[in-house]
N, C-alpha and C positions, 0 to 999 in steps of 0.2 A: 633389735632389728624389726622393722615393720613386717608383720605376717598376715595382716588382714587382706581380704580380697581387693583387687585393684578397682578403683572407681575413676571415672574421667577427671574428677577434681584432684586426684593425686598427681596428675601429670604436670600441671602448671604450678604446683606449690614450690618447686625448686627447679633450677636448671638441672637437666639430667647429665651429670658428669660421666664421662667415658674414660676412666683412668687406665693406665697400663698396670701390669703386675710386676712387682719387684722380685728379683731372684738372687740367690747366692751364686758364686762362681761355678758351682757344680750343677747349676740350673734348678736346684731345689727352691721352693718358695721361701721368700724372706718375710716372715710374718711381721717382724718389727718395722721394717721399712714400709710395708704395705699399710700397717697401722698408722705410721707417721703421716703418710700421704692422706689417708682417710680422715685423720684428726685435723689435718690442715684444711681439708675441704669442709668438714663439719664446722670448724671454727669460722670459716668464711660464709656460712649460711647454707651450704649445700646439704640436702637431705636425701638425694637420690643418686645412686651409683650404679652405672650400667657397664658390666664387664663383657666386652665383645672384641671388636677388631683391635683396638689399642692394647688390650690385654693379651692379644694373640691367642684367643680361644680356638682359633682355627687349627692350631697345631698341638694343642695340649692332649696328652694321652689320658686314657680312662683312669688310671691310678691317680695321676696328679689332678685330674678333673675333680675327683671326689675329695682330694686333699684341699684343693682351692675352695670348693664350696664350704667345707667345714671351717676353713680359716676365715672366710668372709663372714660367715655367721657369727663367729666368735669375736671378731675385731670391730664390727660395725656397732655404733652406738644405738641405744634404744630409740626407736622411732625412725632410724635411717632405713631407707628402702634400698635393698640390694637386688639388682636384676642380673642374674647370670645368663650366659648364652649357651646354645646347643647347636649341633650340626657343624657344617651345613649339609653334609651328605646324609642320605636317608639311613644308611647303615649306622652312622654315628648317632643319629637321632634315636634310633631304636636301642642302641646300647646305653646312651646317656639318660634316657627317660627313667630307667629303673633307679638310677642314682638320684635324679632330681626328685622323684616321688618320695624319697625318704627324707627330704629336706623341707624346711618351713618357708622357703621363698614363695611369695604369692604368685609369681609368674616367671617365665623365662623367655628370652628372645631367640628366635631362630636366625642364625647367620645366613646371609644370602649366598646361594650357589650360582656360579656363572656358567659352568659346563661340567657335564652334559645335563641339560634340563629342557623342559618345555613348560609354559605357563600352566597348562592343565595338570601336568605331572607334579609341579611344585604345589599347586593347590591341594592335590590328593595327598602328597607327602605331609604337608602342614596339618591337614585334617587328621591323618593317622596319628601324628605326634600329639596334637592337642587332645585327642580322645584318649590316647594311652596315658598322657600326663594327668588328665583329670582336672586341669585348670586352664583358664584362658591364657593365650600366649601373645607375645609381641612379634609382629611380622616386620622384617627389615627389608625394605624395597630400596635397592641400591642402583639398579640398572634398568633401563628401558627394556621391555620384553620379558621381564621376570614374572610379573603378574599383571593382569588387567584390572581396571577399577571394578569391573563386574565380578571377577573371581574373588577379589578381596571383599567386596560387599557381601557376597554369599557366605564367606567364612564368618564375617561379622554377624550377619543375620542369623546364623546357626549357633551363635553364642560361643564361638571358639577363639575369638580375638578380643583382647582388651585394649590394644594400642597398635599403631603402625608407625614405625620409624621410616620417614621418607627422606632419602638421601641421594636422589638422582641429580647429578651436577649439571647445571645449565649455564650457558654463557650469560644469560640474563635471567635471574631467578623469577622475574615477573612474568616471563613468557614460558609457560610450562603446561602443555596440554594435558599431560597425564595427571598432574596434581589438580588441575581444574576439574577433570573428570572425577577424581577421587572425592573432592569436597562436595560435588553434586550427588554422588552415590552413597557416601559414607558420612556419618556424623563427624564433622571436622574437629570436634573436641577430643577425639581419640587419635588424631593424626599429629605426629610430632615432627617438627622441622629437625632433620637429622644430620646437618652438615656444619654445625658450629655457628659462630657469630656472623660469618660472611653473608649468608642469605637470610638470616633470621628476620631481619626487619621486613624484607619483601614478603616473606612467608606469612608473617603476622598481618601486615598491612593489606596485602592484595588477595590473600587466600583465607584469612580469618583463623589461622592456626594460633594456638595459645601456649605452646610448650616447645622448647628446643634443647637439643643435646649439645655438648661441647667437650672437646679435649683440652683446649687451651684454658678452660676453667681450672684445670689442675695447677696452673701457674698463678692465676689471678681470680680466685672465686668471688671475691666481693664485687669486683667490677662486672663480672658476668651476671651476678644476681641483680646488680643495679640496672643492667641492660634489660633483664627480664621485667623488672618493676616498671621501667620506663615504657616498655612495650605494652604492659597491662594498662598503663595510663594513657596510651596512644600518644605519648610524647616522642614522636619519631625523630625530631631534631636532637633531643637529648640522648635518645638511643644511638643515633648516628655518631654523636660525639664520643660516647663510650666505646662503640664498636671500633672506632679508629685505633684505639689502643691495642687491639688484638690483630690488626692487619699485618704488622711486620712478622709476627711469629706464624700467622696463617700463610703468608707468602712463602716463607721458608718451608713450611709443611707441604704446601702444594708443589713447590719447586723441587724438593728432594724426596721426601716420603712423610706423609702425615703420621704414621705410626712410629717410625724410627726417630723423627725429630722430637715428638712429644716424650717418648721414653727417656731419651738422654737429656732433654731440656729440664726435666724435673730434677735430675741429678745435678746438672750444671747450675741450676738456680739455688741449690742448697736446701731443697725442700725434703728430699728423701733420696737415698742411694738406690736407684732402681736396678743396678747391676746389669748382667748380660741379658741380651734378648734371646728368647727361645728360637732355635732354628725352626723354619727356614729363613728367618730374618737375621740381620746383623746390626750391631751398634754402629754409630756414626764413625767416620774416619776422623783423624785429627784435624784435617782441613775443615770438615763439616762442623766439628765441635767448636772450632774457633769462630765460625760464622754464627752459630746458634747461641753460644754462651752469653754474649753481651745483650742480645735481644731477650733471652729468657730471664736474665737477671733484672733487666730494666722493667719488664712487665711485672714480675713478682714483687720487686722492691716498690714499684709505683703503687701496687695494690695495697701493700702494707702501709706505705706512707700516707695514703689517703685516709686510712683508718685512724692513724695516729693524729692526723690533722683534725679529724672529726671529734 
């Protein structure tokens, strides 16, 4: 597992995969299934794994939090960069930082809090956490009004932030005043497009970003990596052709639940048995599974077939 300090060049070396966590029926962690998914991603060229919302770190208890960190350290291949999450509440950050400090992860991402919070209060909380952690952190901006570009810039200026995951959903990703302010105030090389394949092209082309996260990469890692390479070449037509493969599963995720769809889609595609979801979330209904299964299988099988053809 990568343990060296995070550099801006680490961010675009791979799509930042955002996988779920596999569990047994008793909700304990399923190390073998998690390892199977990680190996599948690594075989597809993915070398960065970010465990956050899709892994439901929002609801994980302190005991299992420590168990999850230990498991991820053990199953990731040498050179794979694993990014755990912490928070989002300030009290959880205080409790989790003592666990994180004992681990070799080079950074951690702070999950976004929606209520109760103020931008100034969030900035203060992030500052306390980063200083207690002793390492630069990743800030996750998911909603308008969470942090201003200037507050983020001050955290970066003070050496507390190594990256920012930007995931504010817009009807038109090209029209984004907050992101425009951020790339003016902050080195854009540390800002990650954080909403999967759908806005990645616009974020690269119009805002100069150079890295993106993906959940659907867990189904089709090779295609997602090909999209990243096309964006690096500024081959936007080629990138759009690849992106279209992911739209059917992304439409289902947006229409039902991004986290729940991805969790069960990996099982339905035959990649790894992800098991039950940690409450307060629930697995898909039979009707939802029937909609997701053919789409997930087609995406995963198409990814594999393209490799065979090559």
